[in-house]
N, C-alpha and C positions, 0 to 999 in steps of 0.2 A: 342575547339577553333574551331573556322567560320573559313568561306572557306576565302580566300587570294588571291591577284591576281599577276602576275609575268608578265612582258613585257621583252622581249629578240629581240634583233636586228642582225640578222647574213646570211645577206647576202639573196640571195632566198627563201623564206619560203616556199616556197617547200618542203625544205629541211630540215627545224626548227623545223615539227610538230612529226614525225614520234619517233623521239627519245626521247622526253616528252613524246609521248601519251600512249604510253603499259606500263608507271611504276605505279607503285601502288598509289594511293591517290590524282592524276589526274583527273578530274572530265569532265575538258571543256576545246580545246585551239582552239583558231579562228586566221586565218591571216589576215590582214590589215596595215594600214600605219600608222603611228604614229612622234611627232619629228617636223614638220613643220608648214609651214604659213595658206596652202591654205585648206575650209572644203571641205571635202566632194568627194576627190579627186579617180580620176580614173588611173585605170592602168599606162595609157597609159601617163598620167600626172606627176607620179609620178615618171616613168622611164626616163622623160624627164630631170629628175633632177630641176625642177623649184618649184617645191614646197615646199623644205628642207622635206619632208619626207622620212624617211626610211619602204622599207621593212621589217617587224616583226609577230613576233605573241604572245600573248595572253593567258596568261595560269591560269584558276581557279583552285586551286590546295588546300588540306588539310595538313596544315604545322605540322600536330600530324602524317602523316600518312609517308608524303615527306615534311621534311624541305628545305627552300629556300637556307640553303649550300649544299643541293644531287641536287637542279634545277640549281645551277652556275655548278657544275661539271660537269652534264648534256651540259650545254653550250655552257663553254671553250672547250667539245671535239669535236664539231661541226666546231669550224670556227678556223681563221688562223689569231689570234690576234696582228701577225704586219703588216695587211695590211692595210693602211689608204686609200689604192683607190677602195676598193670593195673588190667580196671576187672568189677569183677562177677566171671562166672567165665572171663573171657577174663585169660590172666594172661600177664607177658612185658613185656619193655622196648616191645614195638611194641604194647602195648594201654596206656599208658601217655600223659596226656590233656596236653596244653599250649596254646596261646594264640599261632600265627604271625604277628607283626605285620608290617606290609606300608610303614607309616609312621611316626613319631614320633609323630603323634597314637593312631595304636591303639594302640600300646606305652603312652604317657600313659596313657589311655581302660582298658586292659586290666589296669596295676598298680592303678589308680584301683578298678576292681572286683574287684579279687582283694583289696583292703585292706579293701573297704566290708562285703567277703563275712566275711571273719575277723572285721573287728569289730561286726558282728552277733549274733555268739555260737549261729549256726544250726549252726555244729559245733562240737562238744570237741576234736577234734584241731587240727592244723595243716594250712593250705589248701598242698596242695603241686605243682599242677599248674603246672608252667612254662609261663615267658611268654620266648618266644625271634625271632627277627628271619626272617622269614622264608628259603627257599629253594628251590631247583628243586620242582615238584610234581608227581609221575608219576600219569598218570592209571593207577588200576586197570584189570584187567581187564572189559570189558564183562559178564559174568555178575552183576558188583559192583556192577554201575550200577541209580540206581533199584530195589533190592532190595526195598525195601518194597510198590511198585507193581506188580514182576514175579513177586512170588512172597510175597502177603499174606497165607497161611494160615500159612507156615512161619515168617514175620519175627514176626509176633502173635505164637506158641508159643516161637520162638528172645528177642524182650523178654521173653515170661513168663518162662521157664524161665531165664535166666540172672541172673534176681533186678533187673533193671534198673528193671523195670517197676512193681514192689513197691517199688525204694529210694525211686522218684521220689514213686509216690502217700503213701508214708510221709513223706519228709523236705520235700513242696511243697503236696499237699493240702491244707487248709484245711477239716475240717470243722466247720461252725458251732454253735454248741452252742444247742439246742431253744429255750431260754428267752427267749435275748436274739431268736433270729428271729418268737415268738411275740409280741414286742412290737413290733417294727418291718416287719411284713412285715402284710396285711388277710387276713383268714379265709382269704378264697381262694388268694391267693398260698401261705398255707402249707399248707393243702391241699393242691394240685397240688402243688408241690415237695419237700413232705415223707411226705408221707402217701400220694402216688402218685395223686391228684385227677384229675378234669377238669371242666373249666368248661365253660358249657353252649354248644353253639355259636351263630354268631350275635351272641351276648350277651356279647362278649368287646372289648378294646382294641383289638385289631390287624388282625380276620380283615380289615377294609380299608383299611387304612391307607394316605391316598393320597402322605405325606410320604415324601423321602429319607431315609434313614439310615442305623444297624448296630441292632440286639439286644440286647443283653449280659446274663446270667445275673442276675438280680433280685437271687439273694443275694451273690454273688461278684465281679460284673461284670466277668466273665470274658467277652470280643465273642467271639459265636456265629452270628448269621445277619445277612443284611444284604439293603434291601431290593432291591437289583440282583437278588437270585436268590427274590425274590418271588412268588409268582401267585396267581391267584385258583383255586382249585381248588374252588370251589362248597360246600365240606364245613364253610364255617361257623369255620375254627379258620384262623392264621396258617401258609400251606404256602411253602415251599422246595422248590428241587432241588438244592440243597448246602449246607452250613455253609461259614463263614467259613476252618476247619479242620476236618476228620476228626480231627485230634489232641487236640483239646479234648473229644470228646464221647465217652462208653461207651453201648456196645453190649452188650444182656442180650435172652436170652429170654423173654417173654412170655405167660402161658397161659392168665391170668383171665380169667375171661366168656368160658369153655370157648371160647379161640380162643389162635392161636399171629402173636403180632406179635412186631417186636423194639423193645422198649421205648430209648428215647433218654436218656441222664443228662448233666448236664454233667459232665465230669473230675473240675476242680476241689472243685465244693460238693456234687459226688452231689445236684443239684436232678432229680428229675424232671422231664423237658422236655416228652415227647411220645412218641411213635412215629415210624417213617419205615417207609413201602408202596414197592412197585414197580411203583404206576402213573402214577409223573409222567408229566411232557411227553418223549417218546423222544428228541428230536431235545438236551435237556439233560442226558440221561444216564439217564433211565428212574425216578429217586426223587423220592418226595413226603415230603418231613419234616413232618410234620402236628405244632406248635407248640402249647402252651396258650399264650394269651397271658399269665395270673397269674405264669407262669415269668420274663417278660421285662421290660427295661427298654428302652424307645426312648430312643435318642441323636438326636437331629437333625445331618443332614448341617455345617449351621453349628454347630452345636455343638461338634463332635468336637475340635477343638483342646483348646477348655477344660476340657473332660472327661479329658482323657488319654488319646484318641485318633486320633490327628495322621494316626498311617501311616494310615487308613482314608479317606482325601480323596481318593485318588486315585480309589478306583471312582469318582465321582461328578464326573468331571473330563468 
């Protein structure tokens, strides 16, 4: 199937690129303006709420790898769909949310996903996100493209300060019940993920794993790492040059044991995973994600579709 286009408005477009950008099958994401009546609007004009446009992102994607239904799921998890006056601290019509469909199929899928979200009881108020036909999409100025990459520090401050980050965490992240985890995890898995423990080097399941596949959070099932990024660092723990998506990880300063290290936790389940260091392969970016096997569950490449991770098959072609 040929590449397709999806367009979403989720408030400030700075915050709507990263969640999609690291997903498999995503070819390109651009920020821009759409839905209004003014040709070639500027950022200042759109923010004045006189153009009818909203800030939006347009995504070029491969539906055989990452279908539109999954794009919709990512979209809903970035916004407050009950807010008709903007998003978080950004107020005004230009920050309202919308799904702009490019085909009848996209329209039907968007309407179904909106109804399913409403029926889920996740939100007490009505879902007000509009579903509208796509219109001309005007690219935003260069300084607004890939903002999360080019202005990483300010982007994180903004996402946190605007209230978006806390809203997503409080609405979608599911911190599991400790008593339940003690029943379904081994003693080592519980110690590592819930008590910030460390398993013995060279005495764990995946430090020398020869098979192809991905690793998911042992608690939540969230996809975190792939064997395509795994290498032998000689440390006795699974080592990776990068995660499947940095959006799924939290970095925290760890000063325990008289050291200064960057701890890595899974965002959704808040599992302790390990640490990231800057002594990894330079040709791969220089990072070494040193992760406990006990924090992970391995899904073989031949089992990806059966286990609900079909979008990651393309990593192993």
